[in-house]
C-alpha positions in Angstrom: 139.6 -62.1 -40.8 143.1 -60.5 -39.4 144.6 -63.3 -37.4 144.5 -63.5 -33.7 145.8 -65.2 -30.8 145.4 -65.1 -27.3 148.3 -67.1 -25.1 146.5 -68.9 -22.1 148.2 -71.4 -19.8 147.7 -75.2 -21.1 146.2 -75.6 -17.4 143.2 -73.7 -18.4 143.0 -75.1 -21.5 143.0 -78.7 -19.9 140.0 -78.0 -18.0 137.8 -79.3 -21.1 136.5 -82.1 -20.1 137.4 -83.4 -23.6 140.7 -82.2 -23.7 143.2 -85.0 -25.4 146.7 -84.8 -24.2 149.3 -84.3 -26.9 152.1 -87.0 -26.5 154.5 -83.9 -25.2 155.8 -84.4 -21.8 157.6 -81.3 -22.3 154.3 -79.7 -22.0 153.3 -78.4 -18.4 150.6 -76.3 -16.9 152.7 -73.7 -17.2 153.5 -73.5 -20.7 151.8 -70.8 -22.7 149.5 -71.8 -25.8 147.3 -70.0 -28.3 144.3 -70.2 -28.9 144.0 -68.8 -32.9 140.9 -67.3 -33.7 139.0 -69.9 -35.2 139.7 -71.7 -31.7 142.8 -74.0 -33.0 145.4 -73.9 -30.1 148.7 -74.2 -31.4 152.6 -73.6 -29.6 153.2 -71.2 -30.9 151.4 -67.7 -32.8 154.6 -67.3 -35.9 154.9 -71.2 -36.2 151.2 -72.7 -36.5 150.9 -74.9 -38.6 154.2 -77.0 -37.5 152.7 -77.0 -33.2 149.2 -77.5 -33.3 147.8 -78.9 -30.3 144.2 -78.9 -30.9 141.7 -78.5 -33.7 138.8 -80.0 -32.7 136.0 -77.2 -33.6 132.8 -78.4 -31.7 129.8 -76.9 -30.1 130.7 -77.6 -26.4 134.9 -76.4 -27.3 133.1 -73.2 -28.4 131.5 -73.3 -25.1 134.2 -73.7 -23.3 136.3 -71.0 -24.9 133.9 -68.4 -24.7 132.2 -69.0 -21.4 135.1 -69.9 -19.7 138.1 -69.0 -21.1 136.2 -65.9 -22.4 137.4 -65.6 -25.8 136.8 -63.3 -28.3 138.2 -62.1 -30.9 138.5 -58.0 -31.2 135.5 -56.6 -33.2 137.6 -54.2 -34.7 139.8 -57.5 -35.9 136.6 -59.0 -37.5 136.0 -58.6 -41.2 132.2 -58.2 -40.5 133.1 -54.9 -38.2 131.9 -51.6 -39.5 
Protein backbone atom coordinates (compact mmCIF):
# COMPACT_ATOMS: atom_id res chain seq x y z
CA UNK A 1 0.00 0.00 0.00
CA UNK A 2 1.17 3.49 -0.77
CA UNK A 3 1.30 5.53 2.47
CA UNK A 4 -1.74 7.74 2.82
CA UNK A 5 -2.41 10.49 5.36
CA UNK A 6 -5.37 12.79 5.87
CA UNK A 7 -5.29 15.84 8.09
CA UNK A 8 -7.87 16.37 10.84
CA UNK A 9 -8.37 18.87 13.58
CA UNK A 10 -7.48 17.31 16.91
CA UNK A 11 -10.93 18.35 18.14
CA UNK A 12 -12.47 15.83 15.72
CA UNK A 13 -10.39 12.95 17.08
CA UNK A 14 -11.07 13.96 20.67
CA UNK A 15 -14.71 13.05 19.99
CA UNK A 16 -13.69 9.38 20.12
CA UNK A 17 -14.88 8.21 23.57
CA UNK A 18 -11.72 6.20 24.31
CA UNK A 19 -9.30 8.88 23.12
CA UNK A 20 -6.30 9.08 25.46
CA UNK A 21 -4.91 12.57 25.52
CA UNK A 22 -1.13 12.71 25.05
CA UNK A 23 0.78 14.72 27.63
CA UNK A 24 1.40 17.61 25.28
CA UNK A 25 0.13 20.98 26.55
CA UNK A 26 0.93 22.54 23.16
CA UNK A 27 -1.85 20.57 21.43
CA UNK A 28 -5.15 22.42 21.08
CA UNK A 29 -8.44 21.58 19.39
CA UNK A 30 -7.18 23.55 16.37
CA UNK A 31 -3.99 21.48 16.00
CA UNK A 32 -3.91 19.63 12.68
CA UNK A 33 -2.90 15.99 13.10
CA UNK A 34 -2.69 13.26 10.49
CA UNK A 35 -4.57 9.99 10.32
CA UNK A 36 -2.44 7.42 8.53
CA UNK A 37 -3.63 4.51 6.35
CA UNK A 38 -3.06 2.11 9.29
CA UNK A 39 -5.25 4.37 11.53
CA UNK A 40 -2.29 5.68 13.52
CA UNK A 41 -2.47 9.39 14.39
CA UNK A 42 0.73 11.39 13.97
CA UNK A 43 1.74 15.02 14.31
CA UNK A 44 3.48 15.20 10.95
CA UNK A 45 3.29 12.86 7.95
CA UNK A 46 7.02 13.11 7.19
CA UNK A 47 8.33 12.60 10.73
CA UNK A 48 5.59 10.21 11.78
CA UNK A 49 7.76 7.88 13.91
CA UNK A 50 8.66 10.71 16.27
CA UNK A 51 5.19 12.16 16.74
CA UNK A 52 2.80 9.24 17.22
CA UNK A 53 -0.26 10.36 19.21
CA UNK A 54 -2.44 7.27 18.81
CA UNK A 55 -1.73 3.74 17.64
CA UNK A 56 -4.44 1.60 19.22
CA UNK A 57 -6.11 -0.20 16.32
CA UNK A 58 -9.30 -1.44 17.97
CA UNK A 59 -12.64 -2.31 16.37
CA UNK A 60 -14.17 0.78 18.05
CA UNK A 61 -11.44 3.04 16.62
CA UNK A 62 -11.89 1.56 13.12
CA UNK A 63 -15.64 2.15 13.33
CA UNK A 64 -15.11 5.73 14.51
CA UNK A 65 -12.65 6.44 11.69
CA UNK A 66 -14.93 4.95 9.05
CA UNK A 67 -18.31 6.20 10.24
CA UNK A 68 -17.58 9.50 12.00
CA UNK A 69 -14.44 10.73 10.23
CA UNK A 70 -15.39 9.05 6.92
CA UNK A 71 -11.77 7.95 6.55
CA UNK A 72 -11.00 5.67 3.64
CA UNK A 73 -7.82 5.12 1.69
CA UNK A 74 -8.51 6.02 -1.96
CA UNK A 75 -8.93 2.94 -4.14
CA UNK A 76 -6.06 3.91 -6.44
CA UNK A 77 -3.64 3.80 -3.49
CA UNK A 78 -4.64 0.37 -2.21
CA UNK A 79 -2.49 -2.57 -3.30
CA UNK A 80 -5.60 -4.63 -3.99
CA UNK A 81 -6.89 -2.05 -6.51
CA UNK A 82 -7.16 -3.32 -10.06
